[in-house]
C-alpha positions as CSV (number, residue, x, y, z in Angstrom):
1,X,100.2,311.7,242.8
2,X,103.8,310.6,242.5
3,X,104.3,307.5,243.3
4,X,106.2,308.8,246.4
5,X,103.8,311.3,247.5
6,X,101.1,308.1,247.3
7,X,103.4,306.0,249.9
8,X,104.1,309.0,251.9
9,X,100.7,309.9,252.4
10,X,99.2,306.6,253.0
11,X,102.3,306.4,255.8
12,X,101.1,309.8,257.2
13,X,97.9,307.9,257.4
14,X,98.6,304.7,259.3
15,X,100.8,306.7,261.8
16,X,98.0,309.1,262.5
17,X,96.7,308.8,266.5
18,X,93.1,307.7,265.7
19,X,91.7,310.9,267.3
20,X,92.3,312.3,263.2
21,X,94.5,311.2,260.5
22,X,94.8,313.8,257.7
23,X,94.4,318.0,258.1
24,X,91.7,318.2,254.9
25,X,92.5,319.3,251.5
26,X,90.1,321.9,249.9
27,X,86.6,321.9,249.8
28,X,86.9,321.5,245.8
29,X,89.0,318.0,246.6
30,X,86.2,316.6,248.5
31,X,83.8,318.0,246.5
32,X,81.2,315.2,245.6
33,X,81.0,314.0,242.2
34,X,77.6,313.0,241.5
35,X,78.6,310.9,238.6
36,X,80.6,308.6,241.0
37,X,78.8,306.4,243.4
38,X,82.0,305.6,245.8
39,X,82.5,309.4,246.2
40,X,78.6,310.3,246.7
41,X,79.0,307.8,250.0
42,X,81.9,308.6,251.2
43,X,80.2,312.0,251.7
44,X,77.0,310.8,252.8
45,X,78.8,308.6,255.6
46,X,81.7,311.1,256.4
47,X,80.6,312.8,259.6
48,X,82.4,315.4,259.0
49,X,84.1,315.2,255.5
50,X,86.6,313.4,253.3
51,X,90.3,314.0,251.7
52,X,90.7,312.9,248.5
53,X,93.7,313.0,246.1
54,X,93.3,312.5,242.4
55,X,96.2,312.3,239.9
56,X,96.6,314.6,236.5
57,X,93.3,313.0,234.8
58,X,91.6,313.4,238.1
59,X,91.2,310.0,239.5
60,X,91.1,309.9,243.1
61,X,94.2,307.9,244.3
62,X,93.8,308.2,248.1
63,X,90.7,308.7,250.6
64,X,91.2,309.3,253.7
65,X,89.5,310.8,256.7
66,X,90.5,314.3,258.1
67,X,90.9,315.3,261.8
68,X,87.8,315.1,263.6
69,X,85.8,313.3,261.1
70,X,85.1,309.5,260.5
71,X,83.7,307.3,257.3
72,X,81.1,305.2,259.3
73,X,80.0,302.0,256.9
74,X,76.6,301.0,257.6
75,X,77.8,297.3,256.6
76,X,80.5,296.9,259.4
77,X,80.7,296.7,263.2
78,X,83.6,296.1,265.8
79,X,83.0,292.1,265.2
80,X,83.2,292.4,261.7
81,X,86.5,290.7,260.8
82,X,89.7,292.6,259.2
83,X,89.3,290.7,255.6
84,X,85.4,291.3,255.9
85,X,85.9,294.8,256.9
86,X,88.0,295.7,253.9
87,X,85.8,294.3,251.2
88,X,82.8,295.7,252.6
89,X,84.7,299.2,252.1
90,X,85.6,298.4,249.0
91,X,82.4,297.0,247.5
92,X,80.5,300.5,249.0
93,X,83.7,302.8,248.5
94,X,85.6,301.0,245.7
95,X,84.2,303.5,242.5
96,X,85.7,306.7,244.1
97,X,89.0,304.7,243.2
98,X,88.4,305.1,239.7
99,X,88.7,301.3,237.7
100,X,89.8,299.6,240.5
101,X,86.4,297.4,240.8
102,X,86.1,294.7,244.0
103,X,85.9,291.8,241.1
104,X,89.1,292.3,239.6
105,X,91.4,292.5,243.4
106,X,92.7,289.7,244.7
107,X,93.2,290.3,248.7
108,X,97.4,289.5,249.6
109,X,97.8,289.7,252.9
110,X,97.0,291.6,255.7
111,X,99.1,293.4,258.7
112,X,99.6,296.0,261.5
113,X,100.6,299.3,261.0
114,X,103.1,300.8,263.8
115,X,99.8,302.7,265.3
116,X,98.2,299.2,265.5
117,X,95.8,299.8,262.3
118,X,94.9,296.7,260.5
119,X,96.0,296.9,257.2
120,X,94.6,294.6,254.3
121,X,96.5,294.8,250.8
122,X,94.8,293.8,247.6
123,X,96.5,292.9,244.0
124,X,94.8,294.2,241.2
125,X,93.8,291.9,237.9
126,X,92.8,291.8,234.4
127,X,91.7,288.9,232.6
128,X,93.4,286.9,236.2
129,X,96.6,288.3,235.3
130,X,98.4,290.3,237.8
131,X,99.4,294.3,237.1
132,X,102.5,294.9,238.4
133,X,102.4,297.3,240.8
134,X,98.6,297.9,240.6
135,X,97.2,297.4,243.9
136,X,94.8,298.9,246.5
137,X,95.7,299.4,250.4
138,X,92.5,299.4,252.8
139,X,93.8,300.7,256.4
140,X,91.4,300.1,258.9
141,X,90.7,301.7,262.6
142,X,90.4,299.7,265.6
143,X,86.5,299.5,265.0
144,X,87.2,298.4,261.8
145,X,85.7,301.3,260.2
146,X,87.7,302.7,257.1
147,X,90.7,305.1,257.9
148,X,92.2,305.6,254.4
149,X,92.2,303.5,250.9
150,X,95.0,304.0,248.6
151,X,95.0,302.8,245.1
152,X,97.6,302.5,242.2
153,X,95.9,300.6,239.4
154,X,95.8,300.2,235.5
155,X,92.9,301.4,233.4
156,X,93.0,298.5,231.4
157,X,89.7,296.3,231.0
158,X,91.0,293.3,228.9
159,X,94.4,291.7,228.2
160,X,94.6,290.9,224.2
161,X,96.2,287.0,223.7
162,X,99.0,286.3,223.6
163,X,101.1,286.0,220.2
164,X,104.4,285.5,221.6
165,X,104.6,282.2,223.1
166,X,106.1,281.9,226.9
167,X,108.8,279.6,225.3
168,X,110.1,282.1,223.2
169,X,110.1,285.2,225.7
170,X,112.0,282.9,228.1
171,X,114.9,282.3,226.0
172,X,115.3,286.3,224.7
173,X,115.1,287.2,228.5
174,X,118.0,285.0,229.0
175,X,119.8,285.8,225.9
176,X,119.2,289.5,227.2
177,X,120.5,288.5,230.7
178,X,123.6,286.3,229.7
179,X,125.0,289.7,227.6
180,X,124.8,291.7,230.5
181,X,128.8,291.4,232.3
182,X,128.6,288.6,235.0
183,X,125.4,287.2,234.2
184,X,126.8,283.8,233.1
185,X,124.2,280.9,234.8
186,X,121.0,282.7,235.1
187,X,118.1,280.6,234.7
188,X,114.7,281.7,233.7
189,X,111.3,280.6,235.5
190,X,108.6,281.8,234.5
191,X,106.3,283.6,236.8
192,X,103.5,283.6,234.1
193,X,101.4,286.3,232.3
194,X,101.1,289.8,234.0
195,X,100.3,293.1,233.1
196,X,102.6,295.9,232.8
197,X,101.1,299.6,232.3
198,X,103.5,302.1,233.0
199,X,100.4,304.4,233.9
200,X,100.4,302.7,237.2
201,X,104.1,304.5,237.7
202,X,103.0,307.4,236.2
203,X,104.6,307.6,233.3
204,X,104.1,306.9,229.6
205,X,105.1,304.4,226.7
206,X,103.9,304.8,223.3
207,X,102.6,301.0,223.1
208,X,100.9,301.8,226.7
209,X,99.8,299.1,228.4
210,X,100.8,295.8,227.4
211,X,100.3,291.8,228.4
212,X,103.5,290.5,229.6
213,X,105.9,287.0,230.1
214,X,107.4,287.8,233.7
215,X,110.5,285.8,234.7
216,X,111.9,286.6,238.2
217,X,116.0,286.7,238.0
218,X,117.6,283.7,239.5
219,X,121.0,282.3,239.5
220,X,122.2,279.0,239.9
221,X,123.2,277.7,243.8
222,X,125.8,280.1,245.2
223,X,125.4,282.9,243.1
224,X,123.7,286.3,243.3
225,X,120.2,287.2,241.7
226,X,119.4,289.2,239.2
227,X,116.3,291.1,239.0
228,X,113.5,290.3,237.4
229,X,113.1,290.6,233.2
230,X,110.2,291.1,231.6
231,X,109.3,290.6,227.6
232,X,106.1,291.7,226.2
233,X,103.4,288.9,225.0
234,X,103.1,290.2,221.3
235,X,106.7,291.1,220.5
236,X,109.1,289.6,223.2
237,X,110.5,293.6,223.7
238,X,111.7,294.5,226.5
239,X,109.0,297.1,227.9
240,X,110.9,300.1,229.7
């Protein structure tokens, strides 16, 4: 599923009336995978069926309920808090989203959609380093049961030690920005170590997933900020 289709799918789920969120796809897409406990639990807890969207590698990236169906998590009630309900759904069904592990997901914020559903957003981390674009979005119905889950995550299991120091990466980021027209006055304040995985965005790179030092683009007071810059933490090369 492309990034645009992912966002369209979650927008449709959040805007749909509570009586039925999504139209079912094919039986093959919703078939239970005996090797995946998350999908098996979704099938067990769904009153009719579930909708599953997969990427090119076969990993589920989106799960939701078709019209007339509900997924009833036995560990969640209408009195469960929004955050606790979202965590419970991740614990019970998160394996359906492939590498998305509850322990690697940090809750970033909760909000309400235009259809008055609660939406809980999680940031993926690998060895405590945030993954750029790595996230899981859980939307809840009024009774705190799951309406849908959307996932864009990295398959990286661990982050190798950085060999390019942060100071060197900062210097190369500033030099690169200074070489662009109108970039004078740029300063680099590090946001620390992040993970850059092009697969999160559905693209490929010969180097694959890498650790990066991330520097938000800033200018001195009174000047327009520039975009954030990244440098690989082992080569100081700019990722694509």
